[in-house]
C-alpha positions as CSV (number, residue, x, y, z in Angstrom):
1,M,134.0,-21.5,95.6
2,A,137.8,-21.1,96.4
3,S,139.4,-23.9,98.3
4,A,141.5,-23.7,101.5
5,G,144.5,-24.4,99.3
6,D,143.7,-21.8,96.7
7,E,142.9,-19.2,99.5
8,S,146.3,-20.1,101.2
9,Q,148.2,-19.5,97.8
10,E,146.5,-16.3,97.0
11,S,147.4,-15.0,100.7
12,H,151.0,-16.1,100.2
13,E,150.9,-14.3,96.6
14,Q,149.6,-11.2,98.3
15,M,152.4,-11.3,100.7
16,M,155.2,-11.6,98.2
17,R,153.9,-8.8,96.2
18,A,153.5,-6.7,99.4
19,T,157.2,-7.5,100.4
20,Y,158.2,-6.4,96.9
21,R,156.5,-3.0,97.3
22,A,157.8,-2.6,100.6
23,L,161.3,-3.2,99.7
24,C,160.9,-0.8,96.7
25,A,159.6,1.9,99.4
26,H,161.8,1.5,102.3
27,G,165.0,-0.8,101.4
28,F,166.2,-3.7,103.1
29,A,167.9,-2.1,106.2
30,N,164.7,0.0,107.2
31,L,162.0,-2.6,106.3
32,T,159.7,-3.9,109.0
33,M,156.9,-6.4,109.2
34,Q,154.7,-3.4,109.5
35,D,155.8,-1.9,106.5
36,I,155.0,-5.1,104.7
37,A,151.5,-5.5,106.5
38,D,150.7,-2.0,105.4
39,E,151.5,-2.7,101.8
40,M,149.5,-5.6,101.8
41,G,146.5,-4.0,103.6
42,K,146.4,-6.5,106.4
43,S,147.3,-6.7,110.2
44,R,150.8,-7.5,111.0
45,T,149.3,-10.4,113.1
46,L,148.6,-12.2,109.9
47,L,152.3,-11.9,108.6
48,H,153.4,-13.4,112.0
49,Y,151.0,-16.1,111.7
50,H,152.9,-17.3,108.6
51,Y,156.3,-16.1,109.6
52,D,157.7,-15.5,112.9
53,T,160.5,-12.8,111.8
54,K,161.2,-10.4,109.1
55,D,164.3,-12.9,108.2
56,E,161.9,-15.7,107.6
57,L,159.7,-13.9,105.5
58,L,162.6,-12.4,103.4
59,N,163.9,-15.9,103.0
60,A,160.4,-16.9,101.3
61,Y,161.1,-14.0,99.2
62,L,164.1,-14.9,98.1
63,D,163.0,-18.3,97.1
64,R,160.7,-16.6,95.0
65,M,163.1,-14.2,93.5
66,I,165.5,-17.1,92.6
67,G,162.8,-19.0,90.8
68,W,161.7,-15.8,88.7
69,L,164.5,-15.7,86.1
70,G,164.1,-19.4,85.4
71,D,160.3,-19.0,85.4
72,R,160.6,-16.2,82.9
73,L,163.1,-17.9,80.3
74,A,161.0,-21.3,80.6
75,A,157.8,-19.6,79.8
76,S,159.5,-17.4,76.9
77,E,158.6,-18.9,73.4
78,T,161.9,-17.9,72.2
79,E,163.8,-20.7,70.4
80,H,166.8,-19.3,68.4
81,P,169.8,-19.3,70.6
82,V,170.8,-15.8,69.3
83,D,167.4,-14.5,70.2
84,R,167.6,-16.3,73.9
85,L,170.8,-15.1,74.2
86,A,169.8,-11.3,73.6
87,E,166.7,-11.8,75.8
88,Y,169.0,-13.1,78.7
89,I,171.2,-9.9,78.4
90,H,168.5,-7.5,78.1
91,F,166.6,-9.0,81.1
92,F,169.3,-7.5,83.3
93,V,168.9,-4.1,82.2
94,I,167.4,-1.6,84.9
95,D,165.2,0.9,83.5
96,P,165.8,4.4,85.0
97,D,162.5,4.8,86.7
98,E,162.3,5.1,90.4
99,E,160.6,1.7,91.1
100,A,162.9,-0.4,89.2
101,Q,165.9,1.5,90.7
102,S,164.6,1.2,94.3
103,F,163.9,-2.6,94.0
104,A,167.3,-3.2,92.7
105,R,168.9,-1.3,95.3
106,A,167.1,-3.3,97.9
107,I,168.5,-6.5,96.4
108,I,171.7,-5.3,96.7
109,E,171.2,-4.7,100.2
110,M,170.3,-8.1,100.6
111,R,173.0,-9.5,99.1
112,L,175.5,-7.7,101.4
113,Q,173.3,-9.6,104.4
114,A,174.9,-12.8,102.8
115,V,178.1,-11.9,104.5
116,H,176.8,-12.8,107.8
117,N,173.5,-14.7,107.1
118,E,174.3,-18.1,106.3
119,T,170.8,-18.9,104.9
120,F,170.7,-15.8,102.9
121,R,174.2,-16.7,101.3
122,E,172.9,-20.3,100.5
123,K,170.1,-19.1,98.7
124,L,172.0,-16.2,96.9
125,T,174.7,-18.9,95.8
126,N,172.0,-20.9,94.6
127,H,170.8,-17.8,92.7
128,Y,174.1,-17.2,91.1
129,E,174.4,-20.7,89.8
130,E,171.0,-21.0,88.5
131,N,171.5,-17.8,86.6
132,V,175.0,-19.0,85.1
133,A,173.3,-22.3,84.2
134,A,170.7,-20.6,82.5
135,V,173.0,-18.6,80.2
136,A,175.3,-21.7,79.8
137,G,172.4,-23.8,78.5
138,I,171.9,-21.1,76.0
139,I,175.5,-20.9,74.9
140,E,175.7,-24.9,74.6
141,D,172.6,-24.9,72.4
142,G,174.2,-22.4,70.0
143,I,177.3,-24.5,69.7
144,E,175.0,-27.4,68.8
145,S,173.3,-25.3,66.3
146,G,176.5,-23.9,64.8
147,M,175.4,-20.3,65.9
148,F,178.2,-20.0,68.5
149,Q,181.8,-21.1,68.5
150,E,183.5,-23.8,70.6
151,V,183.7,-22.3,73.9
152,D,183.5,-23.1,77.6
153,P,179.6,-22.4,78.0
154,S,180.0,-22.3,82.0
155,A,183.0,-19.8,81.7
156,A,181.3,-17.9,79.0
157,G,178.2,-17.6,80.7
158,E,179.5,-16.7,84.2
159,A,181.6,-13.8,82.4
160,I,178.2,-12.6,80.8
161,Y,176.3,-12.9,84.2
162,T,178.8,-11.4,86.6
163,A,179.5,-8.2,84.1
164,M,175.7,-7.6,84.1
165,V,175.4,-8.0,87.9
166,G,178.6,-5.9,88.2
167,A,176.8,-3.0,86.0
168,R,173.7,-3.2,88.0
169,S,175.6,-2.6,91.3
170,Y,177.4,0.3,89.7
171,Q,174.1,1.9,88.3
172,I,172.4,1.6,91.6
173,T,175.0,2.3,94.0
174,L,176.7,5.2,92.1
175,D,173.7,6.6,90.1
176,A,175.7,5.7,87.0
177,G,172.9,6.6,84.7
178,D,172.1,3.7,82.0
179,A,175.2,1.5,83.0
180,T,173.4,-1.6,82.7
181,A,172.1,-0.7,79.1
182,R,175.7,0.4,78.2
183,M,177.1,-2.7,79.4
184,A,174.5,-4.8,77.7
185,A,175.6,-3.3,74.5
186,Q,179.2,-4.0,75.2
187,I,178.5,-7.8,75.9
188,W,176.6,-7.9,72.6
189,G,179.3,-6.4,70.6
190,T,181.7,-8.6,71.9
191,S,179.7,-11.7,71.5
192,Q,179.3,-10.9,67.9
193,L,183.1,-10.5,67.7
194,C,184.2,-13.4,69.8
195,L,181.3,-15.9,70.1
196,F,179.2,-15.7,67.2
197,T,179.8,-17.7,64.0
198,E,179.3,-16.0,60.5
199,S,176.0,-17.9,60.3
200,A,174.9,-16.0,63.7
201,R,176.2,-12.6,62.6
202,E,174.4,-12.9,59.1
203,Y,171.2,-13.9,61.2
204,C,171.6,-10.7,63.2
205,E,171.5,-8.7,60.0
206,S,168.7,-10.3,58.7
207,P,165.0,-9.2,59.2
208,A,164.4,-12.3,61.1
209,F,166.2,-11.3,64.5
210,P,163.7,-9.2,66.5
211,S,166.2,-6.3,67.4
212,E,163.2,-4.0,68.3
213,E,162.6,-6.0,71.3
214,F,166.2,-5.5,72.7
215,P,167.0,-1.7,72.4
216,S,169.5,-1.8,75.1
217,L,171.8,-3.8,72.9
218,E,171.9,-1.3,70.1
219,K,173.1,1.4,72.4
């Protein structure tokens, strides 16, 4: 028999999944609590029991989104710094399917709200900093292992992250085809020239590098 805590956690997970689907379907600007309730298959009263307003619910969703990348990277069994960097870059590539594009568009709309919404701004700033720190950590490990050249990990990490975020915005707002895949391939090529040591380049040419897992990097 499920405990009250388990049921509460499951209810929260259902709300978060419903929020994702509603954002994909309606975008941020037109999203209502009723839209989320409809996606959840529950009454709007249940949502208001947990969250008074749409902004409160979206704040909770932002907390979940902020932890998502970190959780995925932490759960990954990838250990080699070259593989980890490839995994990080490839993560930001948006598939051209409708759901992925719709969700990315909704997130851009939420980012725009940060200009006037201090809570959103604080959470998205934290999201930005954590994503930069994640790739900076990969670069630091690569330097220590002799796979990457001596660079400023934070500066290099920020360049990679902001380039991929910019490509995501370009692809979504201007219907720019596979812009994120093209940017990923450019970043990967530049990394091989400017970041990788000879050992890393040799590793990329070896059968040990799982290139089939990162097709966007070979475009």
